[in-house]
C-alpha positions in Angstrom: 0.2 0.3 0.3 3.0 2.7 1.1 4.3 2.3 -3.2 1.9 2.7 -4.5 0.6 5.5 -2.3 4.1 7.3 -3.1 4.1 6.2 -6.8 0.2 8.1 -7.0 1.9 10.9 -5.1 5.2 10.9 -7.9 3.0 11.1 -10.7 0.9 13.5 -9.3 -2.4 11.8 -8.9 -5.0 10.7 -6.2 -3.6 8.5 -3.7 -6.7 7.0 -2.3 -10.5 8.4 -3.6 -10.8 11.5 -1.9 -13.8 12.0 0.8 -12.8 15.0 1.7 -15.0 15.9 -1.3 -12.9 18.4 -2.7 -14.6 21.3 -5.2 -13.8 21.1 -8.9 -13.1 24.3 -10.6 -13.5 22.4 -14.1 -16.3 23.9 -15.7 -17.8 22.9 -20.3 -16.5 25.6 -22.0 -18.8 29.3 -21.3 -18.4 28.0 -17.4 -21.1 25.9 -16.8 -21.1 23.9 -14.3 -23.9 20.6 -15.2 -25.8 19.7 -19.1 -28.8 18.7 -19.1 -29.0 14.7 -20.8 -32.4 12.5 -22.2 -31.1 8.5 -22.7 -33.8 6.4 -25.0 -34.7 8.5 -27.1 -35.4 5.6 -29.9 -35.7 8.4 -32.9 -37.2 11.0 -34.6 -40.8 10.7 -32.5 -39.1 10.3 -29.6 -37.3 13.8 -30.3 -40.5 15.4 -30.4 -41.9 13.8 -27.6 -39.3 14.8 -25.2 -38.7 18.4 -27.0 -43.2 19.1 -26.4 -42.4 17.8 -22.6 -39.4 20.6 -22.3 -41.3 23.2 -23.5 -44.5 22.0 -21.0 -42.0 21.5 -17.7 -40.3 24.9 -18.2 -37.0 23.0 -18.6 -33.3 22.9 -21.2 -32.0 19.8 -22.5 -28.5 20.0 -24.0 -27.6 16.0 -25.8 -30.5 14.0 -25.7 -28.8 10.3 -26.8 -30.0 7.0 -27.8 -29.3 3.0 -27.8 -31.0 0.7 -30.0 -28.3 1.9 -32.5 -26.9 3.9 -36.1 -28.0 0.9 -38.6 -31.8 0.5 -36.8 -32.1 3.5 -38.1 -33.2 5.1 -41.8 -31.6 8.0 -43.4 -33.8 10.1 -43.7 -35.2 9.2 -39.6 -31.2 10.5 -39.0 -32.0 13.6 -41.0 -34.9 14.5 -38.6 -33.1 13.6 -36.2 -30.3 16.1 -36.9 -32.7 18.5 -38.1 -34.9 18.9 -35.1 -31.5 19.2 -33.1 -29.5 21.9 -35.4 -32.5 22.9 -35.0 -33.0 23.5 -31.4 -29.5 23.6 -30.7 -29.3 20.7 -29.2 -26.7 17.8 -29.3 -27.5 14.2 -30.6 -26.1 11.3 -29.9 -25.7 8.1 -31.5 -24.6 4.6 -30.4 -23.1 3.1 -33.0 -24.6 -1.0 -33.5 -24.4 -4.2 -33.8 -22.6 -4.2 -30.3 -21.6 -7.8 -28.4 -25.1 -8.9 -27.1 -27.1 -9.1 -30.6 -24.6 -9.0 -33.4 -24.0 -12.5 -34.2 -21.6 -14.6 -32.2 -23.0 -16.2 -28.2 -20.0 -15.7 -25.8 -21.7 -12.8 -24.1 -24.9 -14.2 -24.4 -23.3 -16.3 -21.9 -23.5 -16.2 -18.4 -19.6 -15.7 -18.1 -19.1 -14.3 -21.3 -21.3 -11.0 -20.3 -17.6 -9.0 -19.1 -17.4 -8.8 -23.2 -20.3 -5.8 -22.8 -21.3 -4.7 -25.5 -17.9 -4.3 -27.4 -17.3 -5.6 -30.9 -16.1 -8.6 -31.6 -13.4 -9.5 -34.1 -12.1 -7.3 -37.1 -15.5 -7.3 -39.3 -17.7 -6.0 -36.8 -14.7 -2.6 -36.2 -15.4 -2.0 -40.1 -19.4 -2.1 -39.6 -19.0 0.1 -36.3 -16.9 2.6 -38.0 -19.1 1.7 -40.9 -20.9 3.3 -39.4 -20.4 6.4 -37.9 -18.9 7.4 -41.1 -22.7 6.2 -42.9 -24.5 9.3 -39.7 -21.9 11.5 -39.7 -21.8 11.8 -43.7 -26.1 13.0 -42.5 -24.8 15.7 -40.2 -24.2 13.9 -37.1 -21.2 15.1 -35.2 -21.8 12.2 -31.2 -21.6 8.9 -31.7 -21.6 6.8 -28.7 -19.2 4.0 -27.8 -18.6 0.5 -25.4 -15.8 -0.2 -27.0 -11.8 0.4 -27.0 -10.3 -0.2 -30.2 -13.5 1.8 -32.2 -12.5 4.4 -29.9 -8.7 4.1 -31.4 -10.0 3.4 -34.5 -11.7 6.5 -34.2 -8.9 9.1 -32.9 -6.9 7.7 -36.3 -10.3 8.3 -38.8 -10.7 11.9 -37.3 -7.1 12.4 -37.2 -6.8 11.4 -40.6 -10.0 13.3 -42.3 -11.7 10.2 -42.3 -14.4 11.3 -39.2 -15.1 15.1 -39.5 -12.7 16.1 -37.0 -15.1 18.7 -33.7 -17.2 14.7 -33.9 -17.8 13.6 -29.6 -17.4 10.3 -28.5 -18.6 10.3 -25.8 -18.7 6.7 -23.8 -21.1 4.8 -22.6 -21.7 3.4 -19.2 -21.6 -0.4 -20.3 -18.2 0.1 -21.7 -17.1 -0.7 -18.2 -14.5 3.0 -16.9 -14.0 1.4 -13.6 -11.3 3.7 -12.3 -9.7 7.2 -12.6 -6.8 5.5 -14.4 -9.6 3.8 -17.0 -10.9 6.3 -18.5 -7.0 8.6 -18.4 -6.1 6.3 -20.8 -9.3 6.7 -22.5 -9.3 10.5 -22.4 -5.9 10.4 -23.9 -7.1 8.2 -27.1 -10.0 10.8 -27.6 -12.5 10.2 -25.4 -14.5 13.1 -25.1 -17.3 12.5 -22.6 -18.0 9.1 -19.8 -20.4 8.1 -18.6 -19.7 6.8 -15.4 -20.7 3.9 -13.0 -24.7 4.8 -12.0 -24.1 4.0 -8.1 -20.2 5.4 -8.1 -19.9 7.5 -5.2 -18.7 11.3 -4.1 -15.4 10.3 -3.1 -14.8 8.3 -6.4 -16.1 11.2 -8.0 -13.8 13.2 -6.9 -10.4 10.9 -7.6 -12.3 11.1 -11.1 -13.1 15.1 -10.7 -9.0 15.4 -9.9 -7.5 12.9 -13.2 -9.3 13.8 -16.2 -10.8 17.2 -17.6 -13.1 15.6 -19.9 -17.0 16.1 -19.0 -18.1 13.5 -17.0 -22.1 11.3 -17.1 -24.3 10.0 -14.8 -27.4 8.2 -14.5 -29.5 11.0 -11.3 -32.1 8.7 -12.5 -30.5 4.4 -14.1 -32.5 2.2 -15.8 -33.3 -1.1 -13.8 -29.9 -3.2 -15.5 -27.9 -0.1 -13.8 -29.1 -0.5 -10.9 -32.0 1.4 -10.9 -31.0 4.0 -8.1 -32.2 7.6 -8.0 -29.8 10.5 -7.2 -31.6 13.6 -6.5 -30.9 14.3 -2.9 -27.3 14.1 -4.2 -28.0 16.8 -7.2 -25.6 19.8 -5.7 -23.2 17.8 -4.3 -23.0 16.0 -7.5 -22.2 19.1 -9.6 -20.1 20.3 -6.7 -17.5 17.5 -7.3 -17.7 16.8 -10.5 -18.4 19.4 -12.6 -18.1 20.2 -15.5 -21.0 16.7 -15.8 -24.3 15.8 -18.0 -26.4 14.8 -15.4 -28.2 12.1 -17.1 -32.1 11.4 -16.4 -33.2 7.5 -17.2 -36.1 5.8 -15.7 -36.1 3.1 -13.5 -39.2 0.3 -13.6 -39.1 1.0 -17.3 -39.3 -2.0 -19.5 -36.0 -2.7 -22.6 -36.2 -0.7 -25.1 -33.4 -1.8 -26.9 -33.5 -2.4 -29.6 -36.1 -0.2 -30.5 -38.5 -0.5 -33.2 -42.5 1.1 -34.7 -43.9 -2.3 -31.8 -42.8 -0.6 -28.9 -43.4 3.2 -29.8 -46.1 3.7 -27.5 -43.7 2.6 -24.2 -40.3 4.7 -25.6 -42.4 7.5 -26.5 -44.8 7.8 -23.0 -40.8 6.6 -21.9 -38.9 9.6 -23.4 -41.5 12.4 -21.7 -41.8 11.8 -18.1 -37.9 11.2 -18.5 -37.9 15.0 -19.4 -41.0 15.5 -16.2 -37.5 13.8 -13.6 -35.2 15.4 -14.9 -37.9 18.4 -14.3 -38.2 17.9 -11.0 -34.6 16.6 -10.4 -33.3 20.3 -11.4 -35.7 21.8 -9.5 -33.7 21.2 -6.5 -30.1 22.2 -8.3 -29.1 25.2 -6.0 -29.6 28.4 -8.2 -25.9 29.5 -8.1 -24.5 26.4 -10.2 -24.4 27.9 -14.0 -26.3 25.6 -16.5 -25.1 26.2 -20.8 -26.7 28.0 -23.4 -28.9 25.6 -25.9 -25.3 25.0 -28.9 -23.4 25.7 -26.5 -19.6 25.7 -27.4 -18.3 22.2 -26.9 -21.6 20.2 -27.8 -22.2 18.4 -31.0 -24.4 20.4 -32.3 -25.8 18.6 -36.0 -25.3 20.2 -39.3 -27.4 20.4 -42.0 
């Protein structure tokens, strides 16, 4: 233990989780400390439902994300989401697919194979994934959700060589399983722009992470049952203080799994999208007015381009 602590201090890293919960001095480029994300927005109809609910509840949504994958959206559907995002100054983040649990291999479906998460199995799947991203960016998308370290590296190289837009925002899914500050630092060094951390992460662990990386953190304030079903509304102010800049992500407990989505689940998708916005309004009402949020279209958002 003493050797580890000495080495970490020599490297300028925390020697453990920070139980004193120091205040983060970092912000988004516009000086804001928090932004709001609504996940599981599975297509243009769900996006419209989110926009209507945000207007009804009087709140600002900075990012919407989707989980079923780019491949399950038509060009017309992607263009419609791009148009809505560009019109309203909202980041549209689409997941890359297919992924291990339903891409054609069985290992990830076995009890012990679940450690593969939602990664891409083999080079063919990485090829499919990168082509998936290129298709979406050619339609105007500027934010993607990844769950594989190999794909992250490949996207970094594609951006650097001009195959993908330089301003493409790359977000790591909670399903990537980034578990500690040094693992997340490795991802950030490979071009990651924003990271979804574990839903049950403590304030002490958040504080240590913030001392190591400067990229925005994404955290479920209410997480779906598959990620624990946690509700952390009472911690919102401390989470912002310790972890800024942070995307407050409002999932939904006690809701059906909808991935991959489609017309057969449309009623559930639309109603749950509206309820996620209502939940966000309940959480935002608890936040101290001294904490700053961003305007729509703020710097750093992966707002799509027409």
